[in-house]
VOLODREN-631639 format. One record per residue: residue number from 1; residue in three letters; z, x, y of N, C-alpha, C, O in turn. Coordinates in nm, 2 decimals, decimal comma, padded with zeros to 4 digits. Layout:
% residues N
<lumkol NUM "Ala" <Z X Y> <Z X Y> <Z X Y> <Z X Y>>,
...
This chain:
% residues 200
<lumkol 1 "Unk" <-10,38 06,21 13,57> <-10,39 06,15 13,43> <-10,40 06,26 13,33> <-10,47 06,36 13,35>>,
<lumkol 2 "Unk" <-10,33 06,24 13,22> <-10,33 06,34 13,11> <-10,38 06,29 12,98> <-10,44 06,37 12,90>>,
<lumkol 3 "Unk" <-10,37 06,16 12,96> <-10,42 06,10 12,83> <-10,50 05,98 12,86> <-10,47 05,89 12,94>>,
<lumkol 4 "Unk" <-10,61 05,96 12,79> <-10,70 05,84 12,79> <-10,70 05,78 12,66> <-10,72 05,84 12,55>>,
<lumkol 5 "Unk" <-10,66 05,65 12,65> <-10,65 05,57 12,53> <-10,77 05,47 12,53> <-10,77 05,39 12,62>>,
<lumkol 6 "Unk" <-10,85 05,48 12,43> <-10,97 05,39 12,42> <-10,94 05,29 12,31> <-10,90 05,32 12,20>>,
<lumkol 7 "Unk" <-10,97 05,16 12,34> <-10,99 05,06 12,23> <-11,12 05,10 12,16> <-11,20 05,17 12,21>>,
<lumkol 8 "Unk" <-11,13 05,05 12,03> <-11,25 05,08 11,96> <-11,36 04,96 11,97> <-11,46 04,98 12,03>>,
<lumkol 9 "Unk" <-11,32 04,84 11,93> <-11,42 04,73 11,93> <-11,45 04,68 12,07> <-11,37 04,65 12,15>>,
<lumkol 10 "Unk" <-11,58 04,68 12,09> <-11,64 04,64 12,22> <-11,60 04,74 12,33> <-11,61 04,71 12,45>>,
<lumkol 11 "Unk" <-11,57 04,86 12,29> <-11,55 04,97 12,39> <-11,63 05,09 12,34> <-11,74 05,12 12,38>>,
<lumkol 12 "Unk" <-11,57 05,16 12,24> <-11,65 05,27 12,17> <-11,77 05,21 12,10> <-11,88 05,27 12,10>>,
<lumkol 13 "Unk" <-11,74 05,10 12,03> <-11,85 05,04 11,95> <-11,85 04,89 11,98> <-11,75 04,83 12,01>>,
<lumkol 14 "Unk" <-11,97 04,83 11,97> <-11,98 04,69 11,97> <-11,96 04,64 11,83> <-11,99 04,71 11,73>>,
<lumkol 15 "Unk" <-11,93 04,51 11,82> <-11,92 04,45 11,68> <-11,95 04,30 11,70> <-11,94 04,24 11,80>>,
<lumkol 16 "Unk" <-11,99 04,24 11,58> <-12,02 04,10 11,58> <-12,00 04,05 11,44> <-12,07 04,09 11,34>>,
<lumkol 17 "Unk" <-11,89 03,97 11,42> <-11,87 03,91 11,28> <-11,98 03,83 11,23> <-12,00 03,81 11,11>>,
<lumkol 18 "Unk" <-12,07 03,78 11,32> <-12,18 03,70 11,28> <-12,27 03,78 11,19> <-12,34 03,72 11,10>>,
<lumkol 19 "Unk" <-12,28 03,91 11,20> <-12,36 04,00 11,11> <-12,31 03,98 10,97> <-12,40 03,97 10,88>>,
<lumkol 20 "Unk" <-12,18 03,98 10,95> <-12,13 03,96 10,81> <-12,15 03,82 10,76> <-12,19 03,80 10,65>>,
<lumkol 21 "Unk" <-12,13 03,72 10,85> <-12,14 03,58 10,80> <-12,29 03,55 10,76> <-12,31 03,48 10,67>>,
<lumkol 22 "Unk" <-12,38 03,61 10,83> <-12,52 03,58 10,80> <-12,56 03,64 10,66> <-12,64 03,59 10,59>>,
<lumkol 23 "Unk" <-12,50 03,76 10,63> <-12,53 03,82 10,50> <-12,47 03,74 10,39> <-12,53 03,73 10,28>>,
<lumkol 24 "Unk" <-12,36 03,67 10,42> <-12,29 03,60 10,31> <-12,33 03,45 10,30> <-12,30 03,38 10,21>>,
<lumkol 25 "Unk" <-12,40 03,40 10,41> <-12,43 03,26 10,41> <-12,51 03,21 10,29> <-12,48 03,10 10,25>>,
<lumkol 26 "Unk" <-12,60 03,29 10,23> <-12,67 03,24 10,11> <-12,58 03,22 09,99> <-12,62 03,16 09,89>>,
<lumkol 27 "Unk" <-12,45 03,27 09,99> <-12,36 03,26 09,88> <-12,25 03,16 09,89> <-12,16 03,16 09,81>>,
<lumkol 28 "Unk" <-12,26 03,07 09,99> <-12,16 02,97 10,01> <-12,21 02,84 10,06> <-12,32 02,84 10,12>>,
<lumkol 29 "Unk" <-12,14 02,73 10,03> <-12,19 02,60 10,09> <-12,14 02,58 10,23> <-12,18 02,48 10,29>>,
<lumkol 30 "Unk" <-12,06 02,67 10,28> <-12,01 02,66 10,42> <-12,10 02,70 10,52> <-12,19 02,79 10,50>>,
<lumkol 31 "Unk" <-12,09 02,65 10,64> <-12,16 02,70 10,76> <-12,10 02,83 10,81> <-11,98 02,86 10,78>>,
<lumkol 32 "Unk" <-12,17 02,91 10,89> <-12,11 03,03 10,94> <-11,99 02,99 11,04> <-11,90 03,07 11,05>>,
<lumkol 33 "Unk" <-12,00 02,88 11,10> <-11,89 02,83 11,19> <-11,77 02,80 11,11> <-11,66 02,84 11,15>>,
<lumkol 34 "Unk" <-11,79 02,74 11,00> <-11,67 02,71 10,91> <-11,61 02,83 10,85> <-11,49 02,85 10,84>>,
<lumkol 35 "Unk" <-11,70 02,93 10,82> <-11,65 03,05 10,76> <-11,57 03,13 10,87> <-11,46 03,17 10,84>>,
<lumkol 36 "Unk" <-11,62 03,14 10,99> <-11,55 03,21 11,10> <-11,42 03,15 11,13> <-11,32 03,22 11,13>>,
<lumkol 37 "Unk" <-11,41 03,02 11,14> <-11,29 02,95 11,18> <-11,18 02,97 11,07> <-11,06 02,99 11,11>>,
<lumkol 38 "Unk" <-11,22 02,97 10,95> <-11,11 02,97 10,84> <-11,05 03,11 10,83> <-10,93 03,12 10,78>>,
<lumkol 39 "Unk" <-11,11 03,21 10,87> <-11,06 03,35 10,86> <-11,02 03,40 11,00> <-10,91 03,45 11,02>>,
<lumkol 40 "Unk" <-11,11 03,40 11,09> <-11,09 03,47 11,22> <-11,02 03,39 11,33> <-10,98 03,44 11,43>>,
<lumkol 41 "Unk" <-11,00 03,26 11,30> <-10,92 03,18 11,39> <-10,79 03,13 11,32> <-10,71 03,05 11,38>>,
<lumkol 42 "Unk" <-10,76 03,19 11,21> <-10,64 03,15 11,13> <-10,55 03,28 11,12> <-10,57 03,38 11,18>>,
<lumkol 43 "Unk" <-10,45 03,27 11,03> <-10,35 03,37 11,01> <-10,40 03,50 10,94> <-10,34 03,60 10,95>>,
<lumkol 44 "Unk" <-10,51 03,48 10,86> <-10,55 03,59 10,78> <-10,59 03,72 10,85> <-10,55 03,83 10,82>>,
<lumkol 45 "Unk" <-10,66 03,71 10,96> <-10,70 03,82 11,04> <-10,58 03,89 11,09> <-10,57 04,02 11,09>>,
<lumkol 46 "Unk" <-10,48 03,82 11,15> <-10,36 03,88 11,20> <-10,29 03,95 11,09> <-10,23 04,06 11,11>>,
<lumkol 47 "Unk" <-10,28 03,89 10,97> <-10,20 03,95 10,86> <-10,26 04,08 10,82> <-10,19 04,18 10,79>>,
<lumkol 48 "Unk" <-10,40 04,08 10,80> <-10,46 04,21 10,75> <-10,46 04,32 10,86> <-10,45 04,44 10,83>>,
<lumkol 49 "Unk" <-10,47 04,28 10,99> <-10,47 04,38 11,09> <-10,33 04,43 11,12> <-10,31 04,54 11,18>>,
<lumkol 50 "Unk" <-10,22 04,36 11,07> <-10,09 04,42 11,08> <-10,05 04,49 10,95> <-09,94 04,54 10,94>>,
<lumkol 51 "Unk" <-10,14 04,50 10,86> <-10,11 04,57 10,73> <-10,03 04,49 10,64> <-09,97 04,54 10,54>>,
<lumkol 52 "Unk" <-10,01 04,36 10,66> <-09,93 04,27 10,58> <-10,00 04,23 10,45> <-09,94 04,18 10,36>>,
<lumkol 53 "Unk" <-10,13 04,24 10,45> <-10,21 04,21 10,33> <-10,29 04,33 10,29> <-10,34 04,40 10,38>>,
<lumkol 54 "Unk" <-10,30 04,36 10,16> <-10,39 04,47 10,12> <-10,53 04,42 10,13> <-10,56 04,30 10,13>>,
<lumkol 55 "Unk" <-10,63 04,51 10,14> <-10,77 04,47 10,14> <-10,81 04,39 10,02> <-10,88 04,29 10,03>>,
<lumkol 56 "Unk" <-10,75 04,42 09,90> <-10,79 04,35 09,78> <-10,74 04,21 09,79> <-10,81 04,12 09,75>>,
<lumkol 57 "Unk" <-10,62 04,19 09,83> <-10,56 04,05 09,85> <-10,64 03,97 09,95> <-10,67 03,85 09,93>>,
<lumkol 58 "Unk" <-10,67 04,03 10,06> <-10,74 03,97 10,17> <-10,88 03,92 10,12> <-10,92 03,81 10,14>>,
<lumkol 59 "Unk" <-10,95 04,01 10,05> <-11,09 03,98 10,00> <-11,08 03,87 09,90> <-11,17 03,79 09,90>>,
<lumkol 60 "Unk" <-10,98 03,87 09,81> <-10,98 03,76 09,72> <-10,95 03,63 09,79> <-11,01 03,52 09,75>>,
<lumkol 61 "Unk" <-10,87 03,63 09,89> <-10,84 03,50 09,96> <-10,96 03,45 10,04> <-10,99 03,34 10,04>>,
<lumkol 62 "Unk" <-11,04 03,55 10,10> <-11,16 03,51 10,17> <-11,26 03,46 10,07> <-11,33 03,36 10,10>>,
<lumkol 63 "Unk" <-11,27 03,52 09,95> <-11,37 03,48 09,85> <-11,35 03,33 09,81> <-11,44 03,26 09,79>>,
<lumkol 64 "Unk" <-11,22 03,30 09,80> <-11,18 03,16 09,76> <-11,21 03,07 09,88> <-11,27 02,96 09,86>>,
<lumkol 65 "Unk" <-11,17 03,10 10,00> <-11,18 03,02 10,12> <-11,33 02,99 10,14> <-11,36 02,88 10,18>>,
<lumkol 66 "Unk" <-11,41 03,09 10,13> <-11,55 03,07 10,16> <-11,64 03,03 10,04> <-11,76 03,01 10,05>>,
<lumkol 67 "Unk" <-11,57 03,01 09,92> <-11,63 02,96 09,80> <-11,76 03,04 09,77> <-11,86 02,99 09,74>>,
<lumkol 68 "Unk" <-11,73 03,17 09,77> <-11,85 03,27 09,76> <-11,89 03,29 09,61> <-11,81 03,29 09,52>>,
<lumkol 69 "Unk" <-12,02 03,30 09,60> <-12,08 03,33 09,46> <-12,11 03,47 09,45> <-12,17 03,51 09,34>>,
<lumkol 70 "Unk" <-12,09 03,56 09,55> <-12,11 03,70 09,54> <-11,99 03,77 09,50> <-11,88 03,71 09,50>>,
<lumkol 71 "Unk" <-12,00 03,90 09,45> <-11,88 03,97 09,41> <-11,81 04,03 09,53> <-11,85 04,03 09,64>>,
<lumkol 72 "Unk" <-11,68 04,07 09,50> <-11,59 04,12 09,60> <-11,65 04,25 09,67> <-11,63 04,27 09,79>>,
<lumkol 73 "Unk" <-11,72 04,33 09,59> <-11,78 04,45 09,65> <-11,88 04,42 09,76> <-11,88 04,48 09,86>>,
<lumkol 74 "Unk" <-11,97 04,32 09,73> <-12,06 04,28 09,84> <-11,99 04,22 09,96> <-12,03 04,25 10,07>>,
<lumkol 75 "Unk" <-11,89 04,14 09,93> <-11,81 04,08 10,04> <-11,75 04,19 10,13> <-11,75 04,18 10,25>>,
<lumkol 76 "Unk" <-11,69 04,29 10,07> <-11,63 04,40 10,14> <-11,74 04,48 10,22> <-11,71 04,51 10,34>>,
<lumkol 77 "Unk" <-11,85 04,50 10,16> <-11,96 04,57 10,24> <-12,00 04,48 10,36> <-12,01 04,54 10,47>>,
<lumkol 78 "Unk" <-12,02 04,35 10,34> <-12,07 04,27 10,45> <-11,97 04,26 10,56> <-12,00 04,27 10,68>>,
<lumkol 79 "Unk" <-11,84 04,25 10,53> <-11,73 04,24 10,63> <-11,73 04,37 10,71> <-11,70 04,36 10,83>>,
<lumkol 80 "Unk" <-11,75 04,48 10,64> <-11,74 04,61 10,72> <-11,86 04,64 10,80> <-11,85 04,73 10,89>>,
<lumkol 81 "Unk" <-11,98 04,58 10,77> <-12,10 04,63 10,83> <-12,13 04,55 10,96> <-12,23 04,47 10,96>>,
<lumkol 82 "Unk" <-12,05 04,56 11,06> <-12,06 04,48 11,18> <-12,06 04,56 11,31> <-12,06 04,50 11,42>>,
<lumkol 83 "Unk" <-12,07 04,69 11,30> <-12,05 04,78 11,42> <-12,18 04,85 11,46> <-12,26 04,89 11,37>>,
<lumkol 84 "Unk" <-12,20 04,87 11,59> <-12,30 04,96 11,64> <-12,25 05,02 11,77> <-12,17 04,97 11,84>>,
<lumkol 85 "Unk" <-12,31 05,14 11,79> <-12,26 05,23 11,90> <-12,28 05,17 12,04> <-12,37 05,10 12,07>>,
<lumkol 86 "Unk" <-12,18 05,20 12,12> <-12,19 05,17 12,27> <-12,22 05,31 12,34> <-12,13 05,39 12,36>>,
<lumkol 87 "Unk" <-12,35 05,34 12,37> <-12,38 05,47 12,42> <-12,31 05,51 12,55> <-12,27 05,63 12,56>>,
<lumkol 88 "Unk" <-12,28 05,41 12,63> <-12,21 05,44 12,76> <-12,08 05,51 12,73> <-12,05 05,61 12,80>>,
<lumkol 89 "Unk" <-12,00 05,47 12,64> <-11,87 05,53 12,61> <-11,88 05,64 12,51> <-11,82 05,74 12,53>>,
<lumkol 90 "Unk" <-11,97 05,63 12,41> <-11,98 05,74 12,31> <-12,03 05,87 12,38> <-11,99 05,98 12,33>>,
<lumkol 91 "Unk" <-12,11 05,86 12,48> <-12,16 05,98 12,54> <-12,06 06,03 12,64> <-12,07 06,15 12,68>>,
<lumkol 92 "Unk" <-11,97 05,95 12,69> <-11,87 05,99 12,78> <-11,75 06,07 12,72> <-11,70 06,16 12,77>>,
<lumkol 93 "Unk" <-11,72 06,03 12,59> <-11,60 06,08 12,53> <-11,60 06,24 12,51> <-11,50 06,30 12,54>>,
<lumkol 94 "Unk" <-11,72 06,30 12,47> <-11,72 06,44 12,46> <-11,70 06,51 12,59> <-11,65 06,63 12,59>>,
<lumkol 95 "Unk" <-11,73 06,45 12,70> <-11,72 06,51 12,83> <-11,57 06,51 12,87> <-11,53 06,59 12,96>>,
<lumkol 96 "Unk" <-11,49 06,42 12,82> <-11,35 06,42 12,85> <-11,26 06,51 12,76> <-11,15 06,55 12,80>>,
<lumkol 97 "Unk" <-11,32 06,54 12,64> <-11,24 06,62 12,55> <-11,21 06,76 12,61> <-11,29 06,82 12,67>>,
<lumkol 98 "Unk" <-11,09 06,80 12,58> <-11,05 06,93 12,63> <-10,97 06,92 12,76> <-10,87 06,99 12,78>>,
<lumkol 99 "Unk" <-11,01 06,83 12,85> <-10,94 06,82 12,98> <-10,83 06,71 12,96> <-10,73 06,71 13,04>>,
<lumkol 100 "Unk" <-10,85 06,62 12,87> <-10,75 06,51 12,85> <-10,73 06,49 12,70> <-10,81 06,52 12,62>>,
<lumkol 101 "Unk" <-10,60 06,45 12,67> <-10,57 06,41 12,53> <-10,64 06,27 12,51> <-10,62 06,18 12,59>>,
<lumkol 102 "Unk" <-10,71 06,26 12,40> <-10,78 06,13 12,37> <-10,71 06,06 12,25> <-10,69 06,12 12,15>>,
<lumkol 103 "Unk" <-10,69 05,93 12,27> <-10,62 05,85 12,17> <-10,70 05,73 12,15> <-10,75 05,67 12,24>>,
<lumkol 104 "Unk" <-10,73 05,69 12,02> <-10,79 05,56 11,99> <-10,68 05,46 11,96> <-10,59 05,49 11,88>>,
<lumkol 105 "Unk" <-10,69 05,34 12,03> <-10,59 05,24 12,01> <-10,65 05,11 11,97> <-10,71 05,04 12,05>>,
<lumkol 106 "Unk" <-10,65 05,08 11,84> <-10,74 04,97 11,79> <-10,66 04,87 11,70> <-10,59 04,90 11,61>>,
<lumkol 107 "Unk" <-10,68 04,74 11,73> <-10,65 04,63 11,64> <-10,76 04,63 11,53> <-10,87 04,60 11,56>>,
<lumkol 108 "Unk" <-10,72 04,66 11,41> <-10,82 04,68 11,31> <-10,76 04,66 11,17> <-10,64 04,64 11,16>>,
<lumkol 109 "Unk" <-10,84 04,66 11,07> <-10,79 04,65 10,93> <-10,85 04,76 10,85> <-10,95 04,83 10,89>>,
<lumkol 110 "Unk" <-10,80 04,78 10,73> <-10,85 04,89 10,65> <-10,99 04,88 10,61> <-11,06 04,99 10,59>>,
<lumkol 111 "Unk" <-11,05 04,76 10,59> <-11,19 04,75 10,55> <-11,28 04,79 10,66> <-11,37 04,87 10,64>>,
<lumkol 112 "Unk" <-11,25 04,75 10,79> <-11,33 04,79 10,90> <-11,31 04,94 10,93> <-11,41 05,01 10,95>>,
<lumkol 113 "Unk" <-11,18 04,99 10,93> <-11,16 05,13 10,96> <-11,23 05,22 10,86> <-11,28 05,32 10,90>>,
<lumkol 114 "Unk" <-11,22 05,19 10,73> <-11,29 05,27 10,63> <-11,44 05,29 10,66> <-11,50 05,39 10,65>>,
<lumkol 115 "Unk" <-11,50 05,18 10,71> <-11,64 05,18 10,75> <-11,67 05,27 10,88> <-11,75 05,36 10,88>>,
<lumkol 116 "Unk" <-11,59 05,23 10,98> <-11,63 05,29 11,11> <-11,58 05,44 11,13> <-11,63 05,51 11,21>>,
<lumkol 117 "Unk" <-11,48 05,47 11,05> <-11,43 05,61 11,06> <-11,54 05,71 11,00> <-11,56 05,82 11,05>>,
<lumkol 118 "Unk" <-11,62 05,66 10,91> <-11,74 05,73 10,86> <-11,86 05,72 10,96> <-11,92 05,81 10,99>>,
<lumkol 119 "Unk" <-11,89 05,59 10,99> <-12,00 05,56 11,07> <-12,00 05,63 11,21> <-12,10 05,68 11,26>>,
<lumkol 120 "Unk" <-11,88 05,65 11,27> <-11,87 05,71 11,40> <-11,79 05,84 11,40> <-11,72 05,88 11,49>>,
<lumkol 121 "Unk" <-11,80 05,91 11,29> <-11,73 06,04 11,27> <-11,76 06,14 11,38> <-11,67 06,21 11,42>>,
<lumkol 122 "Unk" <-11,88 06,14 11,42> <-11,92 06,24 11,53> <-11,86 06,21 11,66> <-11,83 06,31 11,74>>,
<lumkol 123 "Unk" <-11,83 06,09 11,69> <-11,76 06,05 11,81> <-11,61 06,06 11,79> <-11,54 06,12 11,88>>,
<lumkol 124 "Unk" <-11,56 06,01 11,68> <-11,41 06,01 11,66> <-11,35 06,14 11,64> <-11,23 06,16 11,65>>,
<lumkol 125 "Unk" <-11,43 06,24 11,61> <-11,38 06,38 11,59> <-11,32 06,43 11,72> <-11,24 06,53 11,72>>,
<lumkol 126 "Unk" <-11,36 06,38 11,83> <-11,31 06,42 11,96> <-11,17 06,37 11,99> <-11,11 06,42 12,09>>,
<lumkol 127 "Unk" <-11,12 06,27 11,92> <-10,99 06,21 11,94> <-10,88 06,30 11,88> <-10,89 06,35 11,78>>,
<lumkol 128 "Unk" <-10,77 06,30 11,96> <-10,65 06,38 11,91> <-10,56 06,30 11,82> <-10,49 06,35 11,74>>,
<lumkol 129 "Unk" <-10,57 06,16 11,83> <-10,49 06,08 11,75> <-10,55 05,94 11,74> <-10,62 05,89 11,83>>,
<lumkol 130 "Unk" <-10,53 05,87 11,63> <-10,58 05,74 11,60> <-10,46 05,65 11,58> <-10,38 05,67 11,49>>,
<lumkol 131 "Unk" <-10,45 05,54 11,66> <-10,35 05,44 11,64> <-10,41 05,32 11,60> <-10,48 05,25 11,68>>,
<lumkol 132 "Unk" <-10,40 05,28 11,47> <-10,47 05,17 11,41> <-10,36 05,07 11,37> <-10,27 05,10 11,30>>,
<lumkol 133 "Unk" <-10,38 04,94 11,41> <-10,28 04,84 11,39> <-10,24 04,83 11,24> <-10,12 04,81 11,22>>,
<lumkol 134 "Unk" <-10,33 04,83 11,15> <-10,29 04,81 11,01> <-10,20 04,93 10,96> <-10,13 04,91 10,86>>,
<lumkol 135 "Unk" <-10,21 05,04 11,02> <-10,13 05,15 10,98> <-09,99 05,14 11,03> <-09,89 05,19 10,97>>,
<lumkol 136 "Unk" <-09,97 05,09 11,16> <-09,84 05,09 11,22> <-09,77 04,96 11,22> <-09,65 04,95 11,25>>,
<lumkol 137 "Unk" <-09,84 04,85 11,18> <-09,77 04,72 11,16> <-09,76 04,64 11,29> <-09,69 04,54 11,30>>,
<lumkol 138 "Unk" <-09,82 04,68 11,40> <-09,82 04,61 11,53> <-09,96 04,60 11,58> <-10,05 04,68 11,56>>,
<lumkol 139 "Unk" <-09,98 04,49 11,66> <-10,12 04,47 11,72> <-10,10 04,45 11,87> <-10,00 04,41 11,92>>,
<lumkol 140 "Unk" <-10,20 04,50 11,94> <-10,21 04,46 12,08> <-10,21 04,31 12,09> <-10,28 04,24 12,01>>,
<lumkol 141 "Unk" <-10,14 04,25 12,19> <-10,07 04,32 12,30> <-09,92 04,34 12,28> <-09,84 04,34 12,37>>,
<lumkol 142 "Unk" <-09,88 04,35 12,15> <-09,73 04,38 12,12> <-09,69 04,51 12,20> <-09,77 04,61 12,20>>,
<lumkol 143 "Unk" <-09,58 04,50 12,26> <-09,53 04,62 12,33> <-09,51 04,74 12,24> <-09,54 04,86 12,28>>,
<lumkol 144 "Unk" <-09,48 04,72 12,11> <-09,46 04,82 12,02> <-09,59 04,90 11,99> <-09,58 05,02 11,96>>,
<lumkol 145 "Unk" <-09,70 04,83 12,00> <-09,83 04,90 11,98> <-09,85 05,00 12,09> <-09,88 05,12 12,06>>,
<lumkol 146 "Unk" <-09,82 04,96 12,21> <-09,84 05,05 12,32> <-09,74 05,17 12,33> <-09,77 05,28 12,37>>,
<lumkol 147 "Unk" <-09,62 05,14 12,28> <-09,52 05,24 12,27> <-09,56 05,35 12,17> <-09,54 05,47 12,19>>,
<lumkol 148 "Unk" <-09,62 05,30 12,06> <-09,67 05,40 11,96> <-09,78 05,48 12,02> <-09,79 05,60 12,00>>,
<lumkol 149 "Unk" <-09,87 05,42 12,10> <-09,98 05,49 12,17> <-09,91 05,60 12,26> <-09,97 05,71 12,27>>,
<lumkol 150 "Unk" <-09,81 05,56 12,33> <-09,75 05,66 12,42> <-09,69 05,78 12,35> <-09,70 05,89 12,40>>,
<lumkol 151 "Unk" <-09,63 05,75 12,23> <-09,58 05,87 12,15> <-09,70 05,96 12,12> <-09,68 06,08 12,12>>,
<lumkol 152 "Unk" <-09,81 05,90 12,08> <-09,93 05,99 12,05> <-09,99 06,05 12,17> <-10,05 06,16 12,16>>,
<lumkol 153 "Unk" <-09,97 05,99 12,29> <-10,02 06,04 12,41> <-09,94 06,17 12,46> <-10,00 06,26 12,52>>,
<lumkol 154 "Unk" <-09,82 06,18 12,42> <-09,74 06,30 12,44> <-09,72 06,32 12,59> <-09,72 06,44 12,64>>,
<lumkol 155 "Unk" <-09,71 06,22 12,67> <-09,68 06,23 12,81> <-09,62 06,10 12,86> <-09,61 06,01 12,78>>,
<lumkol 156 "Unk" <-09,58 06,10 12,98> <-09,52 05,97 13,04> <-09,62 05,87 13,05> <-09,74 05,90 13,07>>,
<lumkol 157 "Unk" <-09,58 05,74 13,05> <-09,67 05,63 13,05> <-09,76 05,63 13,18> <-09,88 05,60 13,17>>,
<lumkol 158 "Unk" <-09,71 05,67 13,29> <-09,79 05,66 13,41> <-09,90 05,77 13,42> <-09,99 05,76 13,50>>,
<lumkol 159 "Unk" <-09,90 05,86 13,32> <-10,01 05,96 13,31> <-10,11 05,92 13,21> <-10,20 06,00 13,17>>,
<lumkol 160 "Unk" <-10,11 05,79 13,16> <-10,20 05,74 13,06> <-10,29 05,63 13,12> <-10,24 05,55 13,20>>,
<lumkol 161 "Unk" <-10,41 05,63 13,08> <-10,51 05,53 13,11> <-10,55 05,46 12,98> <-10,59 05,52 12,89>>,
<lumkol 162 "Unk" <-10,53 05,33 12,98> <-10,57 05,25 12,86> <-10,70 05,17 12,89> <-10,70 05,10 12,99>>,
<lumkol 163 "Unk" <-10,80 05,18 12,81> <-10,93 05,12 12,83> <-10,95 05,02 12,72> <-10,96 05,05 12,60>>,
<lumkol 164 "Unk" <-10,96 04,89 12,76> <-10,98 04,78 12,66> <-11,06 04,67 12,71> <-11,07 04,65 12,84>>,
<lumkol 165 "Unk" <-11,13 04,60 12,63> <-11,22 04,49 12,68> <-11,15 04,36 12,70> <-11,20 04,27 12,76>>,
<lumkol 166 "Unk" <-11,02 04,35 12,66> <-10,95 04,22 12,67> <-10,84 04,24 12,78> <-10,76 04,33 12,77>>,
<lumkol 167 "Unk" <-10,84 04,15 12,88> <-10,74 04,15 12,99> <-10,60 04,14 12,94> <-10,51 04,21 12,99>>,
<lumkol 168 "Unk" <-10,58 04,06 12,84> <-10,44 04,05 12,78> <-10,39 04,18 12,73> <-10,27 04,21 12,74>>,
<lumkol 169 "Unk" <-10,47 04,26 12,67> <-10,43 04,39 12,62> <-10,40 04,49 12,73> <-10,31 04,57 12,72>>,
<lumkol 170 "Unk" <-10,48 04,48 12,84> <-10,45 04,57 12,95> <-10,32 04,52 13,02> <-10,25 04,61 13,07>>,
<lumkol 171 "Unk" <-10,29 04,40 13,03> <-10,17 04,35 13,08> <-10,05 04,41 13,00> <-09,95 04,45 13,05>>,
<lumkol 172 "Unk" <-10,07 04,41 12,87> <-09,96 04,46 12,78> <-09,94 04,61 12,80> <-09,83 04,66 12,80>>,
<lumkol 173 "Unk" <-10,06 04,68 12,82> <-10,05 04,83 12,85> <-09,98 04,85 12,98> <-09,90 04,94 12,99>>,
<lumkol 174 "Unk" <-10,02 04,78 13,08> <-09,96 04,80 13,21> <-09,81 04,76 13,21> <-09,73 04,82 13,29>>,
<lumkol 175 "Unk" <-09,77 04,67 13,12> <-09,63 04,63 13,12> <-09,54 04,75 13,08> <-09,42 04,75 13,11>>,
<lumkol 176 "Unk" <-09,59 04,85 13,00> <-09,50 04,96 12,97> <-09,53 05,08 13,06> <-09,48 05,19 13,04>>,
<lumkol 177 "Unk" <-09,62 05,06 13,16> <-09,63 05,16 13,26> <-09,77 05,24 13,26> <-09,79 05,32 13,34>>,
<lumkol 178 "Unk" <-09,86 05,20 13,16> <-09,99 05,26 13,16> <-10,07 05,22 13,28> <-10,05 05,11 13,33>>,
<lumkol 179 "Unk" <-10,17 05,30 13,32> <-10,28 05,25 13,40> <-10,37 05,18 13,31> <-10,37 05,21 13,19>>,
<lumkol 180 "Unk" <-10,45 05,09 13,36> <-10,54 05,01 13,27> <-10,68 04,98 13,33> <-10,69 04,96 13,45>>,
<lumkol 181 "Unk" <-10,78 04,98 13,25> <-10,91 04,94 13,29> <-10,96 04,84 13,19> <-10,97 04,86 13,07>>,
<lumkol 182 "Unk" <-11,00 04,72 13,24> <-11,07 04,62 13,16> <-11,21 04,66 13,15> <-11,28 04,66 13,25>>,
<lumkol 183 "Unk" <-11,26 04,69 13,03> <-11,39 04,75 13,02> <-11,50 04,63 13,01> <-11,48 04,54 12,93>>,
<lumkol 184 "Unk" <-11,60 04,65 13,08> <-11,72 04,57 13,07> <-11,84 04,66 13,07> <-11,85 04,76 13,14>>,
<lumkol 185 "Unk" <-11,94 04,64 12,98> <-12,05 04,73 12,97> <-12,13 04,75 13,11> <-12,15 04,65 13,18>>,
<lumkol 186 "Unk" <-12,16 04,87 13,14> <-12,24 04,90 13,26> <-12,18 04,84 13,39> <-12,25 04,78 13,47>>,
<lumkol 187 "Unk" <-12,04 04,85 13,39> <-11,97 04,80 13,51> <-11,89 04,90 13,58> <-11,78 04,88 13,63>>,
<lumkol 188 "Unk" <-11,95 05,02 13,58> <-11,89 05,13 13,66> <-11,76 05,19 13,60> <-11,67 05,22 13,67>>,
<lumkol 189 "Unk" <-11,76 05,22 13,47> <-11,65 05,28 13,41> <-11,62 05,42 13,47> <-11,50 05,45 13,49>>,
<lumkol 190 "Unk" <-11,72 05,50 13,49> <-11,69 05,63 13,55> <-11,63 05,62 13,68> <-11,53 05,70 13,71>>,
<lumkol 191 "Unk" <-11,67 05,53 13,76> <-11,62 05,51 13,90> <-11,47 05,46 13,89> <-11,39 05,51 13,97>>,
<lumkol 192 "Unk" <-11,44 05,38 13,79> <-11,30 05,33 13,77> <-11,21 05,44 13,72> <-11,10 05,45 13,77>>,
<lumkol 193 "Unk" <-11,27 05,53 13,64> <-11,19 05,65 13,60> <-11,16 05,74 13,72> <-11,05 05,78 13,74>>,
<lumkol 194 "Unk" <-11,26 05,76 13,80> <-11,24 05,85 13,92> <-11,14 05,79 14,01> <-11,07 05,87 14,08>>,
<lumkol 195 "Unk" <-11,14 05,66 14,03> <-11,04 05,60 14,12> <-10,90 05,62 14,07> <-10,81 05,61 14,15>>,
<lumkol 196 "Unk" <-10,88 05,65 13,94> <-10,75 05,67 13,89> <-10,72 05,82 13,88> <-10,61 05,87 13,83>>,
<lumkol 197 "Unk" <-10,81 05,90 13,93> <-10,79 06,05 13,93> <-10,85 06,12 13,81> <-10,82 06,24 13,79>>,
<lumkol 198 "Unk" <-10,92 06,05 13,72> <-10,98 06,11 13,60> <-11,10 06,18 13,64> <-11,19 06,12 13,70>>,
<lumkol 199 "Unk" <-11,11 06,31 13,61> <-11,23 06,39 13,64> <-11,34 06,36 13,53> <-11,32 06,40 13,42>>,
<lumkol 200 "Unk" <-11,45 06,31 13,57> <-11,56 06,28 13,48> <-11,69 06,36 13,53> <-11,79 06,35 13,47>>,
């Protein structure tokens, strides 16, 4: 193996949209369940993660959908403030640096990325490339997303390991020839790496 590609959400970092919804709940007549469904189970999340909506347009649409009485600045802050570190992976990444090319492959949007690129700067500095869906216009499990990751990997697909918490994304990675690990916390990630020949 020459390149390791990590997902961000629920791999490098945990996240929970409920954190944002609870901050915003005092400013809307909607329940957190109604708020979640209207944005995260509809087309808006897909559109902003593909870069088809600017953050400003997305935030205005969310403000209307959620009937919010707070300003857009607070909405942006709340939406971005949903991440916390996963020590198991954060502590492993520096140990891999230098021996392997490291790539981040994340379905994300500019609001989230702006927040976590600062919040996790000490970890993300070890990565050689960042592949963010809103920058490239494709989301996992689109084949084009993984093809972009392979270009950043700078090696053949069979020499790459993709680590993601969603089985559908690992299936997409394997479809273009990557090795894949479905990540679960405290479920033997190091052993799974070693089984693929990754020295940890």
